[in-house]
N, CA and C of each residue as an Amber inpcrd file, in Angstrom:
protein
   351
 106.8390000  46.3890000 -63.6290000 108.2260000  46.6940000 -63.3470000
 109.0170000  46.5440000 -64.6440000 109.7400000  47.5680000 -64.9940000
 110.5440000  47.5820000 -66.2120000 111.9550000  47.0890000 -65.9020000
 112.2330000  45.8580000 -66.2630000 113.5510000  45.2870000 -66.0740000
 114.3950000  45.5500000 -67.3100000 115.7010000  45.6540000 -67.1140000
 116.6330000  45.6750000 -68.2280000 117.2870000  44.3100000 -68.2650000
 117.1550000  43.6300000 -69.3940000 117.7050000  42.2820000 -69.5150000
 118.7550000  42.2760000 -70.6200000 119.9440000  41.8510000 -70.2480000
 121.0310000  41.6780000 -71.2100000 121.3080000  40.1850000 -71.3090000
 121.5500000  39.7090000 -72.5030000 121.7900000  38.2800000 -72.7000000
 123.2460000  38.0530000 -73.0940000 123.8460000  37.0930000 -72.4220000
 125.2190000  36.6810000 -72.6940000 125.1960000  35.1730000 -72.8810000
 125.1320000  34.7490000 -74.1250000 124.9280000  33.3300000 -74.3910000
 123.5620000  32.9400000 -73.8520000 123.5340000  31.9230000 -73.0130000
 122.2820000  31.4490000 -72.4240000 121.9380000  32.1480000 -71.1120000
 122.7840000  33.0770000 -70.6840000 122.6040000  33.7310000 -69.3890000
 121.8700000  35.0600000 -69.5610000 120.8500000  35.2730000 -68.7290000
 120.1390000  36.5550000 -68.7050000 120.6190000  37.3400000 -67.4900000
 121.1680000  38.5270000 -67.7350000 121.5810000  39.4360000 -66.6740000
 120.4770000  40.4750000 -66.5250000 119.8490000  40.4990000 -65.3480000
 118.6810000  41.3470000 -65.1070000 119.0790000  42.5060000 -64.2050000
 118.8300000  43.7050000 -64.6820000 119.0690000  44.9140000 -63.8820000
 117.7060000  45.4530000 -63.4620000 117.5860000  45.7590000 -62.1840000
 116.3010000  46.1510000 -61.6100000 116.1760000  47.6720000 -61.4990000
 114.9670000  48.1840000 -61.6930000 114.7270000  49.6070000 -61.4670000
 114.4550000  49.8630000 -59.9860000 114.5840000  51.0690000 -59.5650000
 114.2200000  51.4280000 -58.1950000 115.2540000  51.0030000 -57.1790000
 114.8870000  51.1990000 -55.9070000 115.8520000  50.9190000 -54.8360000
 115.3330000  49.9340000 -53.8000000 114.1870000  49.2930000 -54.0900000
 113.6650000  48.3370000 -53.1200000 112.8200000  47.2680000 -53.8100000
 112.7870000  46.1220000 -53.1620000 111.8220000  45.0750000 -53.5090000
 111.1560000  44.7160000 -52.1950000 109.8640000  44.9620000 -52.1340000
 109.1250000  44.6770000 -50.9040000 107.6810000  44.3440000 -51.2550000
 106.8650000  44.2490000 -50.2430000 105.4680000  43.8590000 -50.4540000
 104.7530000  44.7810000 -51.4440000 105.1930000  46.0290000 -51.5430000
 104.5290000  46.9840000 -52.4290000 104.7610000  46.6940000 -53.9110000
 105.8960000  46.0840000 -54.2500000 106.1860000  45.8560000 -55.6700000
 106.5870000  44.4150000 -55.9940000 106.4850000  43.5110000 -55.0280000
 106.9570000  42.1490000 -55.2500000 106.1420000  41.4080000 -56.3130000
 104.8700000  41.6820000 -56.4290000 104.0620000  41.0170000 -57.4650000
 104.5400000  41.4410000 -58.8480000 104.8130000  42.7340000 -59.0250000
 105.3550000  43.2140000 -60.2960000 106.6990000  42.5610000 -60.5920000
 107.5430000  42.4320000 -59.5650000 108.8410000  41.7840000 -59.7180000
 108.6680000  40.3350000 -60.1760000 107.7850000  39.5990000 -59.5200000
 107.5570000  38.1960000 -59.8750000 107.0600000  38.0670000 -61.3150000
 106.1140000  38.9030000 -61.6990000 105.5620000  38.8340000 -63.0530000
 106.6270000  39.1450000 -64.0960000 107.4290000  40.1680000 -63.8360000
 108.4890000  40.5310000 -64.7800000 109.5370000  39.4240000 -64.8780000
 109.8460000  38.7790000 -63.7590000 110.8490000  37.7180000 -63.7690000
 110.3180000  36.4550000 -64.4490000 109.0120000  36.2250000 -64.4250000
 108.4430000  35.0660000 -65.1250000 108.7300000  35.1390000 -66.6190000
 108.6730000  36.3390000 -67.1610000 108.9740000  36.5410000 -68.5750000
 110.4370000  36.1940000 -68.8460000 111.3320000  36.6250000 -67.9660000
 112.7660000  36.3390000 -68.1260000 113.0080000  34.8310000 -68.0670000
 112.4350000  34.1730000 -67.0640000 112.6530000  32.7430000 -66.8640000
 112.0620000  31.9220000 -68.0100000 111.0200000  32.4220000 -68.6330000
 110.4410000  31.7230000 -69.7800000 111.4220000  31.6750000 -70.9500000
 112.3460000  32.6230000 -70.9910000 113.3110000  32.6930000 -72.0870000
 114.6910000  32.1820000 -71.7030000 115.0150000  32.1380000 -70.4170000
 116.3430000  31.7060000 -69.9780000 116.2530000  31.1480000 -68.5700000
 116.8400000  29.9830000 -68.3750000 116.8370000  29.3810000 -67.0370000
 118.1270000  29.6750000 -66.2750000 119.0490000  30.3650000 -66.9040000
 120.2790000  30.7970000 -66.2380000 120.1690000  32.3030000 -66.0450000
 119.9570000  32.7030000 -64.7950000 119.6050000  34.0850000 -64.5080000
 120.5300000  34.6750000 -63.4550000 120.9820000  35.8990000 -63.7220000
 121.7410000  36.6880000 -62.7570000 120.9420000  37.9610000 -62.5050000
 120.6960000  38.2670000 -61.2460000 120.0030000  39.5060000 -60.8910000
 121.0140000  40.4680000 -60.2910000 121.1380000  41.6290000 -60.9000000
 122.0370000  42.6840000 -60.4250000 121.2840000  43.4900000 -59.3670000
 121.7540000  43.4190000 -58.1430000 121.1000000  44.1010000 -57.0200000
 121.7430000  45.4450000 -56.6710000 122.5510000  45.9890000 -57.5490000
 123.3170000  47.1970000 -57.2220000 122.4580000  48.4050000 -56.8660000
 121.2540000  48.5020000 -57.4050000 120.4010000  49.6540000 -57.0950000
 119.5030000  49.4090000 -55.8890000 119.4230000  48.1670000 -55.4440000
 118.4940000  47.7930000 -54.3790000 119.1030000  48.0760000 -53.0120000
 118.4070000  48.8610000 -52.2160000 118.8780000  49.2230000 -50.8750000
 118.0660000  48.5430000 -49.7700000 116.8760000  48.0110000 -50.1300000
 116.0050000  47.4060000 -49.1280000 115.2570000  46.2270000 -49.7190000
 115.2260000  45.1300000 -48.9790000 114.3890000  43.9810000 -49.3030000
 113.6820000  43.5490000 -48.0230000 112.4670000  43.0530000 -48.1750000
 111.7470000  42.5280000 -47.0080000 111.4900000  41.0490000 -47.2080000
 110.7080000  40.4570000 -46.3250000 110.4580000  39.0220000 -46.4000000
 109.7360000  38.6340000 -47.6870000 108.9150000  39.5170000 -48.2180000
 108.2300000  39.2310000 -49.4870000 109.2490000  39.0970000 -50.6220000
 110.2430000  39.9470000 -50.6200000 111.2880000  39.8870000 -51.6390000
 112.1090000  38.6110000 -51.5010000 112.4310000  38.2390000 -50.2720000
 113.1970000  37.0120000 -50.0450000 112.4000000  35.7940000 -50.5070000
 111.0960000  35.7990000 -50.2370000 110.2360000  34.7230000 -50.7070000
 110.1820000  34.6660000 -52.2220000 110.1670000  35.8310000 -52.8580000
 110.1440000  35.8840000 -54.3210000 111.4420000  35.3220000 -54.9020000
 112.5680000  35.6190000 -54.2640000 113.8410000  35.0690000 -54.7290000
 113.8660000  33.5480000 -54.5900000 113.3470000  33.0470000 -53.4790000
 113.2720000  31.5940000 -53.2940000 112.3750000  30.9350000 -54.3360000
 111.2350000  31.5470000 -54.6150000 110.3190000  31.0120000 -55.6290000
 110.9760000  31.0330000 -57.0030000 111.6990000  32.0980000 -57.2900000
 112.4010000  32.2090000 -58.5620000 113.4850000  31.1380000 -58.6720000
 114.2110000  30.9050000 -57.5820000 115.2210000  29.8520000 -57.5610000
 114.5740000  28.4980000 -57.8550000 113.4570000  28.2290000 -57.2240000
 112.7310000  26.9760000 -57.4690000 112.3400000  26.8530000 -58.9410000
 111.8280000  27.9410000 -59.5040000 111.3800000  27.9100000 -60.8980000
 112.5280000  27.5960000 -61.8580000 113.6820000  28.2380000 -61.6640000
 114.7930000  28.0020000 -62.5930000 115.4250000  26.6320000 -62.3770000
 115.5040000  26.1740000 -61.1430000 116.0930000  24.8540000 -60.9070000
 115.1680000  23.7430000 -61.4020000 113.8740000  23.9820000 -61.3970000
 112.9260000  22.9920000 -61.9170000 113.1070000  22.7390000 -63.4120000
 113.6880000  23.6940000 -64.1100000 113.9340000  23.5200000 -65.5430000
 115.4230000  23.3560000 -65.8380000 116.1890000  22.9930000 -64.8100000
 117.6080000  22.7010000 -64.9990000 118.5220000  23.9050000 -64.9970000
 118.0350000  25.0430000 -64.5310000 118.8410000  26.2580000 -64.5200000
 119.3230000  26.6150000 -63.1330000 119.7350000  27.8650000 -62.9930000
 120.2180000  28.3550000 -61.7100000 119.9980000  29.8610000 -61.6340000
 119.9480000  30.3600000 -60.4150000 119.7860000  31.7840000 -60.1340000
 120.9750000  32.2540000 -59.3210000 121.5280000  33.3890000 -59.7130000
 122.6180000  34.0050000 -58.9700000 122.3060000  35.4900000 -58.8470000
 122.8680000  36.1150000 -57.8390000 122.7260000  37.5610000 -57.6990000
 124.1210000  38.1670000 -57.6490000 124.1900000  39.4450000 -57.9780000
 125.4800000  40.1240000 -57.9470000 125.3020000  41.5620000 -57.4730000
 126.4220000  42.1270000 -57.0600000 126.5320000  43.5330000 -56.6910000
 125.5580000  43.9520000 -55.5900000 125.2940000  43.0540000 -54.6580000
 124.4260000  43.3970000 -53.5250000 125.1580000  44.3860000 -52.6230000
 124.4750000  45.4490000 -52.2440000 125.0430000  46.4160000 -51.3220000
 125.1660000  45.8270000 -49.9250000 125.8340000  46.5290000 -49.0290000
 126.0930000  45.9850000 -47.6920000 124.8330000  45.5920000 -46.9230000
 123.7890000  46.4000000 -46.9860000 122.5630000  46.0900000 -46.2420000
 121.8510000  44.8690000 -46.8080000 121.7270000  44.8130000 -48.1200000
 121.0510000  43.6820000 -48.7560000 121.8780000  42.4150000 -48.5660000
 123.1770000  42.5270000 -48.7240000 124.0480000  41.3700000 -48.5320000
 123.9420000  40.8430000 -47.1010000 123.8690000  41.7470000 -46.1380000
 123.7350000  41.3420000 -44.7340000 122.4300000  40.5880000 -44.5020000
 121.3540000  41.0290000 -45.1380000 120.0670000  40.3410000 -44.9920000
 120.1350000  38.9530000 -45.6240000 120.7360000  38.8640000 -46.8110000
 120.8690000  37.5650000 -47.4690000 121.6690000  36.5980000 -46.5930000
 122.7120000  37.1100000 -45.9470000 123.5300000  36.2730000 -45.0670000
 122.7790000  35.9230000 -43.7890000 122.0480000  36.8740000 -43.2320000
 121.3140000  36.6530000 -41.9880000 120.3110000  35.5100000 -42.1200000
 119.5970000  35.4790000 -43.2410000 118.6030000  34.4260000 -43.4510000
 119.1900000  33.2300000 -44.2030000 120.4890000  33.2690000 -44.4150000
 121.2530000  32.1960000 -45.0660000 120.8150000  31.9230000 -46.5040000
 120.2380000  32.9140000 -47.1290000 119.8780000  32.7720000 -48.5300000
 121.1310000  32.6880000 -49.4010000 122.2260000  33.2620000 -48.9110000
 123.4890000  33.1820000 -49.6430000 124.0180000  31.7480000 -49.7160000
 123.4600000  30.8490000 -48.9120000 123.8240000  29.4330000 -48.9870000
 123.1100000  28.7280000 -50.1350000 122.0160000  29.3060000 -50.6080000
 121.2370000  28.7290000 -51.7020000 121.4580000  29.4420000 -53.0290000
 121.6610000  30.7510000 -52.9450000 121.8340000  31.5750000 -54.1370000
 123.2190000  32.1880000 -54.0820000 124.0280000  31.8930000 -55.0950000
 125.3840000  32.4380000 -55.1410000 125.3210000  33.9640000 -55.2370000
 126.1260000  34.6290000 -54.4120000 126.2090000  36.0820000 -54.4090000
 127.5970000  36.4650000 -54.9120000 127.6590000  37.1110000 -56.0820000
 128.9260000  37.5170000 -56.6790000 129.1430000  39.0110000 -56.4880000
 130.4130000  39.3790000 -56.4600000 130.7540000  40.7990000 -56.3100000
 130.4880000  41.5970000 -57.5820000 130.6740000  40.9610000 -58.7460000
 130.4980000  41.6720000 -60.0110000 129.5440000  40.9150000 -60.9270000
 128.9730000  41.6390000 -61.8690000 128.1080000  41.0070000 -62.8630000
 128.9230000  40.0570000 -63.7280000 130.1280000  40.4610000 -64.0760000
 130.9750000  39.6250000 -64.9260000 131.2900000  38.2860000 -64.2590000
 131.6340000  38.3090000 -62.9680000 131.9520000  37.0470000 -62.2960000
 130.7190000  36.1600000 -62.1780000 129.5540000  36.7630000 -61.9930000
 128.3170000  35.9720000 -61.9190000 128.0110000  35.3210000 -63.2600000
 128.1400000  36.0760000 -64.3440000 127.8790000  35.5270000 -65.6740000
 128.9010000  34.4410000 -65.9940000 130.1670000  34.6920000 -65.7030000
 131.2190000  33.6990000 -65.9680000 131.0280000  32.4220000 -65.1500000
 130.4280000  32.5230000 -63.9760000 130.2830000  31.3510000 -63.1240000
 129.3760000  30.2970000 -63.7530000 128.6180000  30.6650000 -64.7820000
 127.8200000  29.6820000 -65.5060000 128.6940000  28.8640000 -66.4510000
 129.9410000  29.3140000 -66.6520000 130.9000000  28.5160000 -67.3880000
 130.8360000  28.5990000 -68.9010000 129.9520000  29.3980000 -69.4370000
 129.8380000  29.4310000 -70.8900000 129.7730000  30.8360000 -71.4690000
 129.6830000  31.8280000 -70.6480000 129.4670000  33.1570000 -71.1950000
 130.3160000  34.1840000 -70.4630000 130.6640000  35.2310000 -71.1770000
 131.3130000  36.3840000 -70.5750000 130.5490000  37.6180000 -71.0140000
 130.8400000  38.7340000 -70.4160000 130.1380000  39.9700000 -70.7870000
 130.4930000  40.4440000 -72.1880000 131.5140000  39.8650000 -72.7780000
 131.8860000  40.2310000 -74.1390000 131.0890000  39.4540000 -75.1810000
 130.3110000  38.4440000 -74.7650000 129.5690000  37.6020000 -75.7230000
 128.5180000  38.3910000 -76.4610000
């Protein structure tokens, strides 16, 4: 999976390719995110292109959250569309992972970086 990663201070903003994360591509997603987490423990995932997630994707997000918090970081998501946002709320993942409306607000919520950095 080819991720686009932009760095703003210590924060990695990850933009995903495609329109879904599910059992068919979740292993690729996990492997690509391991590379990101190895370089930054403050991660924002832009979900603007994602229209569908399944339980495998939700599990991958939880595992990613565990990985970043284990090294003192945090995971946030932004720009989730209505369907994805509804799923995150339904399973209460939004209680564990902050969901921001914009990439800028997610990056700023780390308190040290803006998109102008």
